[in-house]
N, C-alpha and C positions, 0 to 999 in steps of 0.2 A: 548234306543236302547235294545231290547230283546236278550239275549244271553243264550244258554244252552250248556254248555261246558263239554263233557264227558271226562273221564280219568281213568286209570287203566287197560287198556286193556295190552295184550301182549302175549308172548308164554308161554305155561305151559305144563306139562307132563300130560297124562291122570291120573285121580285120585287127581290131584292138585287143588288148589284154587285160585281165584283171586277175588278182590273187585272192581267193578266198582263205579265211582262217576259221579254225574251230577250237576254241580254248575250253578244255575240259577240267574240271573241278569235282571233288567228292568221289572219284573213282581212282582205282590203280590203273592208270593209263596204258601202261604197258601190258596189261592183262586182257585188253580188248582189240579186237579186230575192227578197223574204222573203214567207215564208207561215206560216199557223197551220193545223194540222191537229188533228182530234180523233179519238179511237178508243175505243170501248166494247170490254170483254172480248169475244172471240169474232167481232168485227166488223171490216170493213175501216177502214183510215183515210181519213178523209173531210176534204176541204178547207173551211176555215171562212172564211178571208179571205187575201187577198194584197195586196201593195204592192210595185211594181216600182222599178227604180233610178230611173227618171223620175218617179215619184209617183203611177202609175196604180193605182187602188184597185178592188177587186172583191169580193164577199161571197157566201157561199151564201145562197139565198134564205131559209132558216130564221133566220137571224140578221140579216138586213138591217133597219136602224132600231133595232136593239138594241145591236150590237156596231160598234166603232170601231177600225180598225187604224192605226198610225202608226209612225214610225222616227225616230230621232234619228242621224244619220250623223257627229256629233261624238262622241256617247257610245257609238256602235256598238251600239245597243240598240233593239230591236223591241218594240212594245207592243200589247196587245189589251185595249181597255176594254170591259168586258162588263156590260151594264145590263139590268134587267128580266129576270133569269135564271130560267129555267124547269127544272123537273126532268129534262127531255129534253136539256138542257145538259150534264148529268153526263157526264164522259169524262175520259180523259187528254189534255191538250193538248200538242202538240208544235210546235217551232219549226223551220222548214226555210230554208236559205239554198241558192239555186240560182244559179249564175254566169250572168251575163245573155248571155255569149258562148260560154263552154265548155261543150260539151254534155256531159252526165252528171257535171258537176262540182257536187256539192251534199253538203250536211251537214245532220244532224239533232241535235237536242237530245235529252235523256233523259226528256223529258216532266214535266208537273206535274199533279197531280190536282185536278179541279174536281168538287165534288159539292154540288148543289143538293137540299136537302131540308129539310122542316119537322121 
């Protein structure tokens, strides 16, 4: 059974930091490109950051210089270090695993709420 379990969300003041984790099980983690998405209620799910199996990294313009994505293929875990948080970063953050070769093979986590507010 495939599971992606996010953790690390919560309430933080503007300017603060959080570190999200996504623990994967039931997949060969190193065969999957990994992504973080976020979604506000009633809005579409937007890509925040991605890291490929080969280590290529990209970020949405809105988080460049503030967020850092990383992965640990031994611990089968994806991370998102979020610094200098802004109220507009408030959303549910989702972990996504997409196979590097098999089209349409992807999995989603259940999401973790991040709220940035004073």
